[in-house]
Structure formats: structure tokens, C-alpha cells
Residue frames as qw, qx, qy, qz and C-alpha x, y, z in Angstrom:
[[0.335, -0.482, -0.768, 0.254, 31.76, 18.83, -18.59],
 [0.119, -0.373, -0.261, 0.882, 31.89, 22.47, -17.74],
 [0.172, -0.010, -0.429, -0.887, 29.89, 23.31, -20.85],
 [0.427, -0.372, -0.752, -0.338, 26.97, 21.17, -19.70],
 [0.266, -0.265, -0.677, 0.633, 26.84, 22.41, -16.09],
 [0.167, 0.177, 0.124, -0.962, 24.93, 25.64, -16.73],
 [0.514, -0.055, -0.511, -0.687, 22.24, 24.13, -19.02],
 [0.505, -0.207, -0.835, 0.069, 21.69, 21.29, -16.60],
 [0.141, -0.256, -0.560, 0.775, 21.24, 23.62, -13.68],
 [0.313, 0.116, -0.098, -0.938, 18.85, 25.76, -15.65],
 [0.541, -0.106, -0.706, -0.445, 16.86, 22.70, -16.74],
 [0.382, -0.269, -0.808, 0.360, 16.60, 21.60, -13.08],
 [0.025, 0.224, 0.352, -0.909, 15.28, 25.03, -12.08],
 [0.293, -0.080, -0.460, -0.834, 12.53, 25.18, -14.68],
 [0.464, -0.405, -0.767, -0.181, 10.10, 22.67, -13.10],
 [0.328, -0.429, -0.546, 0.640, 10.50, 24.45, -9.73],
 [0.027, 0.185, -0.045, -0.981, 9.88, 27.83, -11.30],
 [0.374, -0.204, -0.624, -0.655, 6.92, 26.46, -13.26],
 [0.441, -0.452, -0.766, 0.121, 5.45, 24.88, -10.12],
 [0.212, -0.348, -0.357, 0.841, 5.98, 28.18, -8.24],
 [0.179, 0.024, -0.297, -0.938, 4.16, 30.09, -10.98],
 [0.450, -0.303, -0.735, -0.408, 1.32, 27.57, -10.93],
 [0.397, -0.446, -0.688, 0.413, 1.03, 27.72, -7.18],
 [0.046, -0.251, -0.137, 0.957, 0.92, 31.57, -7.27],
 [0.327, -0.109, -0.508, -0.790, -1.81, 31.41, -9.91],
 [0.474, -0.360, -0.802, -0.059, -3.73, 28.89, -7.84],
 [0.270, -0.402, -0.524, 0.700, -3.52, 31.14, -4.75],
 [0.098, 0.162, -0.093, -0.977, -4.62, 34.21, -6.69],
 [0.423, -0.205, -0.648, -0.599, -7.54, 32.38, -8.26],
 [0.443, -0.417, -0.764, 0.215, -8.56, 31.05, -4.86],
 [0.153, -0.284, -0.312, 0.894, -8.31, 34.58, -3.39],
 [0.272, -0.026, -0.331, -0.903, -10.70, 35.87, -6.02],
 [0.501, -0.319, -0.750, -0.292, -13.17, 33.06, -5.29],
 [0.388, -0.393, -0.646, 0.527, -12.99, 33.63, -1.53],
 [0.018, -0.188, -0.107, 0.976, -13.48, 37.37, -1.95],
 [0.387, -0.106, -0.473, -0.785, -16.48, 36.85, -4.21],
 [0.568, -0.319, -0.747, -0.135, -18.04, 34.11, -2.07],
 [0.525, -0.465, -0.565, 0.435, -17.31, 35.24, 1.48],
 [0.021, -0.958, -0.195, -0.211, -16.99, 38.99, 1.01],
 [0.331, 0.683, -0.356, 0.546, -14.37, 41.50, 2.05],
 [0.475, -0.662, 0.328, -0.478, -15.03, 41.32, 5.78],
 [0.908, -0.257, 0.312, -0.113, -14.40, 37.56, 5.94],
 [0.739, 0.595, -0.279, 0.149, -11.39, 37.46, 3.64],
 [0.559, -0.705, 0.434, 0.040, -8.42, 35.81, 5.36],
 [0.248, 0.580, -0.758, -0.164, -5.21, 34.08, 4.24],
 [0.374, -0.087, 0.896, -0.221, -6.42, 30.88, 6.03],
 [0.670, 0.487, 0.409, -0.383, -9.57, 30.80, 3.92],
 [0.482, 0.731, -0.365, -0.317, -7.52, 31.42, 0.79],
 [0.025, -0.465, 0.885, 0.019, -5.06, 28.65, 1.61],
 [0.520, 0.128, 0.800, -0.271, -7.86, 26.20, 2.26],
 [0.640, 0.643, 0.154, -0.390, -9.55, 27.19, -1.04],
 [0.403, 0.718, -0.533, -0.193, -6.29, 26.77, -2.95],
 [0.991, -0.067, -0.116, -0.009, -5.52, 23.44, -1.24],
 [0.583, 0.435, -0.427, 0.538, -2.18, 24.59, 0.15],
 [0.556, -0.496, -0.477, 0.465, -0.81, 25.24, 3.60],
 [0.092, -0.988, -0.113, 0.060, -0.80, 28.72, 5.06],
 [0.545, -0.593, 0.358, 0.472, 3.00, 28.41, 5.25],
 [0.545, 0.236, 0.589, 0.548, 3.15, 27.77, 1.51],
 [0.150, 0.882, 0.386, 0.224, 0.97, 30.83, 0.88],
 [0.317, -0.922, 0.056, 0.215, 3.18, 33.01, 3.04],
 [0.672, -0.183, 0.407, 0.592, 6.21, 32.07, 0.95],
 [0.314, 0.408, 0.491, 0.703, 4.76, 34.17, -1.83],
 [0.205, -0.698, -0.207, -0.655, 2.46, 36.54, 0.04],
 [0.350, 0.062, -0.688, 0.633, 3.77, 37.30, 3.58],
 [0.136, 0.252, 0.549, -0.785, 0.52, 38.99, 4.64],
 [0.342, 0.634, 0.687, -0.091, -3.09, 39.47, 3.73],
 [0.121, 0.859, -0.027, -0.497, -2.25, 43.03, 2.63],
 [0.131, -0.471, 0.689, 0.535, 0.37, 41.67, 0.19],
 [0.294, 0.266, 0.896, 0.199, -2.08, 39.23, -1.31],
 [0.231, 0.809, 0.475, -0.259, -4.75, 41.89, -1.69],
 [0.019, 0.784, -0.240, -0.572, -2.35, 44.31, -3.19],
 [0.205, -0.179, 0.825, 0.495, -1.28, 41.76, -5.81],
 [0.283, 0.559, 0.779, 0.041, -4.97, 41.24, -6.67],
 [0.125, 0.875, 0.201, -0.422, -5.36, 44.99, -7.02],
 [0.076, -0.622, 0.513, 0.586, -2.33, 45.48, -9.27],
 [0.266, 0.107, 0.891, 0.351, -3.46, 42.57, -11.45],
 [0.237, 0.725, 0.631, -0.145, -6.85, 44.17, -11.70],
 [0.040, 0.820, -0.105, -0.562, -5.39, 47.51, -12.67],
 [0.157, -0.360, 0.735, 0.552, -3.31, 45.84, -15.41],
 [0.258, 0.334, 0.886, 0.190, -6.21, 43.81, -16.74],
 [0.193, 0.817, 0.446, -0.311, -8.59, 46.84, -16.75],
 [0.024, 0.769, -0.252, -0.587, -6.11, 49.09, -18.46],
 [0.255, -0.132, 0.829, 0.479, -5.34, 46.52, -21.12],
 [0.255, 0.590, 0.765, 0.041, -9.02, 46.47, -21.97],
 [0.086, 0.893, 0.211, -0.389, -9.25, 50.25, -22.02],
 [0.192, -0.572, 0.515, 0.609, -6.08, 50.63, -24.08],
 [0.295, 0.158, 0.856, 0.394, -7.47, 48.27, -26.70],
 [0.195, 0.784, 0.584, -0.082, -10.71, 50.26, -26.89],
 [0.044, -0.876, 0.030, 0.479, -8.93, 53.59, -27.15],
 [0.207, -0.456, 0.653, 0.568, -6.57, 52.35, -29.84],
 [0.503, 0.412, 0.755, 0.086, -9.46, 51.00, -32.04],
 [0.043, -0.316, 0.288, 0.903, -8.93, 53.20, -35.04],
 [0.043, -0.302, -0.828, -0.470, -11.99, 51.59, -36.71],
 [0.193, -0.747, -0.632, 0.075, -14.32, 53.49, -34.35],
 [0.084, 0.797, 0.031, 0.597, -14.79, 57.26, -34.04],
 [0.267, 0.279, -0.582, 0.715, -13.08, 58.81, -31.02],
 [0.460, -0.277, 0.241, -0.808, -16.32, 59.69, -29.25],
 [0.893, -0.086, -0.293, -0.330, -17.60, 56.18, -29.61],
 [0.680, 0.163, -0.595, 0.396, -14.40, 54.84, -28.16],
 [0.057, -0.334, 0.454, -0.824, -14.75, 57.25, -25.24],
 [0.718, -0.237, 0.025, -0.654, -18.24, 55.99, -24.49],
 [0.906, 0.020, -0.422, -0.020, -17.07, 52.35, -24.63],
 [0.473, 0.282, -0.579, 0.601, -14.06, 53.08, -22.43],
 [0.319, -0.348, 0.351, -0.809, -16.17, 54.87, -19.78],
 [0.862, -0.151, -0.120, -0.468, -18.61, 51.98, -19.69],
 [0.834, 0.133, -0.494, 0.205, -15.86, 49.39, -19.42],
 [0.224, 0.358, -0.546, 0.724, -14.18, 51.35, -16.62],
 [0.550, -0.326, 0.236, -0.732, -17.33, 51.68, -14.54],
 [0.935, -0.070, -0.245, -0.246, -18.02, 47.97, -14.94],
 [0.677, 0.238, -0.557, 0.418, -14.50, 47.08, -13.81],
 [0.071, -0.374, 0.464, -0.800, -14.87, 49.33, -10.77],
 [0.771, -0.256, 0.032, -0.582, -18.08, 47.52, -9.84],
 [0.920, 0.060, -0.385, 0.036, -16.33, 44.13, -10.06],
 [0.566, 0.207, -0.517, 0.608, -13.49, 45.26, -7.81],
 [0.380, -0.688, 0.019, -0.618, -15.69, 46.99, -5.16],
 [0.885, -0.453, -0.097, -0.039, -15.25, 44.13, -2.70],
 [0.785, 0.136, -0.173, 0.579, -11.47, 44.22, -3.18],
 [0.103, 0.606, -0.127, 0.779, -11.39, 47.95, -2.36],
 [0.645, -0.640, 0.001, -0.418, -13.31, 47.28, 0.87],
 [0.942, -0.214, -0.125, 0.224, -10.92, 44.46, 1.82],
 [0.570, 0.358, -0.164, 0.721, -7.91, 46.71, 1.18],
 [0.198, -0.678, 0.087, -0.703, -9.41, 49.49, 3.26],
 [0.833, -0.515, -0.063, -0.193, -10.11, 47.05, 6.12],
 [0.897, -0.053, -0.112, 0.424, -6.53, 45.82, 5.97],
 [0.272, -0.886, 0.053, 0.373, -5.25, 49.40, 6.09],
 [0.659, 0.037, 0.438, 0.610, -3.36, 48.95, 2.86],
 [0.133, 0.810, 0.012, -0.571, -2.63, 52.36, 1.29],
 [0.722, 0.239, 0.531, 0.373, -2.43, 51.10, -2.29],
 [0.373, 0.886, 0.225, 0.160, -2.91, 54.48, -3.98],
 [0.187, -0.925, 0.318, 0.090, 0.35, 55.78, -2.44],
 [0.811, -0.210, 0.473, 0.273, 2.38, 52.77, -3.64],
 [0.092, -0.507, 0.542, 0.664, 4.95, 53.16, -6.46],
 [0.228, 0.209, 0.893, 0.327, 2.95, 50.60, -8.51],
 [0.174, 0.770, 0.579, -0.204, -0.13, 52.79, -8.24],
 [0.007, 0.794, -0.147, -0.590, 1.77, 55.90, -9.35],
 [0.191, -0.263, 0.760, 0.563, 3.29, 54.00, -12.28],
 [0.248, 0.451, 0.847, 0.131, -0.17, 52.82, -13.33],
 [0.130, 0.851, 0.337, -0.382, -1.59, 56.33, -13.18],
 [0.086, -0.653, 0.405, 0.634, 1.30, 57.69, -15.22],
 [0.222, 0.010, 0.870, 0.440, 0.80, 54.96, -17.84],
 [0.212, 0.658, 0.722, -0.039, -2.92, 55.64, -18.02],
 [0.048, 0.854, 0.099, -0.508, -2.41, 59.38, -18.34],
 [0.177, -0.430, 0.617, 0.635, 0.08, 58.91, -21.15],
 [0.185, 0.279, 0.882, 0.333, -2.38, 56.79, -23.15],
 [0.114, 0.796, 0.556, -0.209, -5.25, 59.16, -22.43],
 [0.081, -0.708, 0.166, 0.681, -3.10, 62.13, -23.45],
 [0.134, -0.148, 0.757, 0.622, -2.54, 60.51, -26.86],
 [0.109, 0.509, 0.840, 0.153, -6.24, 59.68, -27.19],
 [0.008, 0.808, 0.327, -0.490, -7.27, 63.24, -26.28],
 [0.136, -0.428, 0.447, 0.774, -5.15, 64.35, -29.17],
 [0.035, 0.255, 0.827, 0.500, -7.72, 62.61, -31.41],
 [0.068, -0.727, -0.665, 0.155, -10.67, 64.06, -29.49],
 [0.029, -0.953, -0.085, 0.289, -9.20, 67.56, -29.50],
 [0.776, 0.312, 0.178, 0.518, -6.85, 67.84, -32.50],
 [0.219, 0.793, 0.021, 0.569, -6.51, 71.60, -32.04],
 [0.616, -0.786, -0.052, -0.020, -5.57, 71.45, -28.38],
 [0.155, 0.779, -0.555, 0.249, -2.18, 72.47, -27.04],
 [0.571, 0.106, -0.774, 0.251, -0.04, 69.91, -25.16],
 [0.049, -0.100, 0.597, -0.794, -1.00, 71.60, -21.90],
 [0.643, 0.009, 0.031, -0.766, -4.72, 71.40, -22.76],
 [0.771, 0.089, -0.595, -0.210, -4.38, 67.71, -23.71],
 [0.367, 0.097, -0.789, 0.483, -2.62, 66.90, -20.43],
 [0.309, -0.060, 0.416, -0.853, -5.30, 68.77, -18.47],
 [0.748, 0.049, -0.233, -0.620, -8.12, 66.92, -20.31],
 [0.682, 0.107, -0.723, 0.035, -6.49, 63.53, -19.83],
 [0.170, 0.075, -0.728, 0.660, -5.94, 64.15, -16.08],
 [0.466, -0.032, 0.232, -0.853, -9.48, 65.45, -15.63],
 [0.774, 0.059, -0.434, -0.457, -11.04, 62.50, -17.43],
 [0.590, 0.077, -0.767, 0.241, -9.00, 59.97, -15.40],
 [0.023, 0.053, -0.619, 0.784, -9.59, 61.73, -12.05],
 [0.555, -0.006, 0.058, -0.830, -13.29, 62.25, -12.69],
 [0.764, 0.044, -0.561, -0.316, -13.96, 58.69, -13.92],
 [0.457, 0.075, -0.793, 0.397, -12.09, 57.20, -10.94],
 [0.124, -0.025, 0.529, -0.839, -13.87, 59.30, -8.31],
 [0.627, 0.042, -0.046, -0.777, -17.35, 58.94, -9.72],
 [0.745, 0.096, -0.621, -0.224, -17.10, 55.24, -10.55],
 [0.343, 0.067, -0.804, 0.481, -15.64, 54.38, -7.13],
 [0.299, -0.015, 0.422, -0.855, -18.38, 56.32, -5.31],
 [0.716, 0.082, -0.216, -0.659, -21.21, 54.73, -7.35],
 [0.736, 0.102, -0.665, -0.082, -19.93, 51.17, -7.23],
 [0.160, 0.154, -0.761, 0.610, -19.22, 51.40, -3.48],
 [0.501, -0.035, 0.275, -0.820, -22.96, 51.87, -2.92],
 [0.373, 0.052, 0.923, -0.078, -23.76, 48.37, -4.18],
 [0.552, 0.468, 0.009, -0.690, -25.69, 49.44, -7.20],
 [0.838, 0.244, 0.488, 0.004, -26.78, 46.94, -9.83],
 [0.486, -0.056, 0.527, 0.695, -25.02, 46.60, -13.14],
 [0.199, 0.716, 0.551, 0.379, -27.96, 48.28, -14.89],
 [0.223, -0.953, -0.150, 0.139, -27.67, 51.25, -12.54],
 [0.510, -0.539, 0.338, 0.578, -23.89, 51.42, -12.94],
 [0.447, 0.281, 0.603, 0.598, -24.24, 51.24, -16.74],
 [0.059, 0.885, 0.424, 0.184, -26.78, 54.09, -16.66],
 [0.366, -0.865, 0.068, 0.337, -24.33, 56.22, -14.61],
 [0.567, -0.221, 0.500, 0.616, -21.51, 55.38, -17.00],
 [0.356, 0.540, 0.577, 0.498, -23.52, 56.41, -20.05],
 [0.115, -0.962, -0.249, -0.009, -24.61, 59.67, -18.36],
 [0.488, -0.691, 0.234, 0.480, -20.97, 60.37, -17.45],
 [0.535, 0.074, 0.555, 0.632, -19.82, 59.77, -21.06],
 [0.191, 0.787, 0.464, 0.358, -22.40, 62.19, -22.33],
 [0.299, -0.936, -0.056, 0.176, -21.27, 64.78, -19.79],
 [0.561, -0.423, 0.397, 0.591, -17.61, 64.30, -20.81],
 [0.456, 0.425, 0.572, 0.533, -18.67, 64.68, -24.47],
 [0.013, 0.936, 0.311, 0.162, -20.38, 68.00, -23.78],
 [0.449, -0.805, 0.167, 0.350, -17.32, 69.22, -21.81],
 [0.593, -0.114, 0.511, 0.612, -15.00, 68.19, -24.65],
 [0.326, 0.723, 0.467, 0.392, -17.16, 70.18, -27.07],
 [0.202, -0.976, -0.061, 0.059, -16.52, 73.22, -24.89],
 [0.604, -0.524, 0.385, 0.461, -12.81, 72.40, -24.76],
 [0.589, 0.292, 0.530, 0.536, -12.73, 72.11, -28.59],
 [0.141, 0.915, 0.292, 0.238, -14.36, 75.54, -29.03],
 [0.400, -0.884, 0.136, 0.199, -11.90, 77.06, -26.56],
 [0.657, -0.313, 0.467, 0.503, -8.86, 75.54, -28.28],
 [0.486, 0.450, 0.527, 0.533, -9.97, 76.52, -31.79],
 [0.035, 0.789, 0.187, 0.584, -11.07, 79.98, -30.75],
 [0.481, -0.138, -0.513, 0.697, -8.94, 81.18, -27.77],
 [0.053, 0.028, 0.244, -0.968, -10.92, 83.43, -25.50],
 [0.508, -0.179, -0.419, -0.731, -14.32, 82.37, -26.84],
 [0.677, -0.278, -0.680, -0.047, -14.71, 79.53, -24.35],
 [0.256, 0.060, -0.558, 0.787, -13.80, 81.67, -21.35]]
């Protein structure tokens, strides 16, 4: 009998765990719909619970505040965006510069889609960029970019690669956030992304000359 106790308990937990996961997914999907339909200013846990067809109490079991719910949406968005970018950067079938252009375009488009989420987080006073999850995400992105910059600048030193990766990430984040916060159309955002990619390409050319011929790019 003792041998069957643990498996039986585990089997009894699975439906509950599965239902919990389904409920969380339903809440997150409802939150995305409410944010897109009602906008950041009218985003509330009550609206999300109604949209998901659950009680507010059930929602609070998994997300104790609006800030917690929004932060989960943001971290999921970061993960989804970076998975797309990592796939682009790792596509060995395309030249590095082409991958850079595609990655910049994908990043700008993702920032446009999450503009309402950023407004909602700001309104809620959630300091997501200071959170451990945000730091971990930036470190992961910088590591991947550092490896990719090695392809763009094969003659660069480790310090030069790290600088280039940090500059690309910082620049893309700042420019894309500013542009998409202004409510520009997708066509306008795409145009800015393509212009930014060309600018990064020209800068990388200068970096390449400097790394191959020290002192010449100074």
C-alpha cells in the first residue's frame, strides 16, 4: 500500500495543477484582450476577471494586484520577443547584416505592440526595469548579442564586442520605445526601424575599420 500512496497523490494533483495552468492562461489572454480593447487607462482586474469569466477572488489567487498581472504580461512579452530575435540572429543561412536588419525590424514592431502595456505599467507605478527579471532578461539579451556581434565584427576584441552589443541593445530600446509611444502607424515604425538598421550598419563599418586597424578609426 505504501508504494501506491505517492503515485496516487501525484495523480490527484495533476488535474488541479492543469486547471490552475488553464485558469492562469485564460486570465492572461483576457488581460491582453482588455488592454487592446479598453486601453491602458481603463485596464482593471475587475474588467479582466469579467472577460475571463472568473471571480476577482480567483484572479487574486494568482495575481494579487493589477501590477502583478501587468508585470507577468510584460515578462511574457519579453520572453516571446527575445525568442523571435534569437531565432533571427541564429539563422546561419542569412548574412549577419541581413539578420541585423530583420532583428531591428522585429524589435521595433514588438515595441509597438506592447506600447499600451508600457503605459499601463507606468500608470500603475510598476518599476519593471529595476526588477530582477528585467535584469536577467537584459543579461540574456546582451550575451546573445555579444555572440552575434562576433559574426558582425570578427576582428573585434571581447571588450569591443561587449560595447557594441550593449550599444545596440540600449539604442534600439530607447529609440523604439520613444517612437512607438507616439502612436505612430506600423508603416512609420517600420520606416524608423529600417533607418535605424542602416545607421547601425554604418556604425559597425566604422567599428570594423577601427578593430582591424587600431588608431585609424579614432
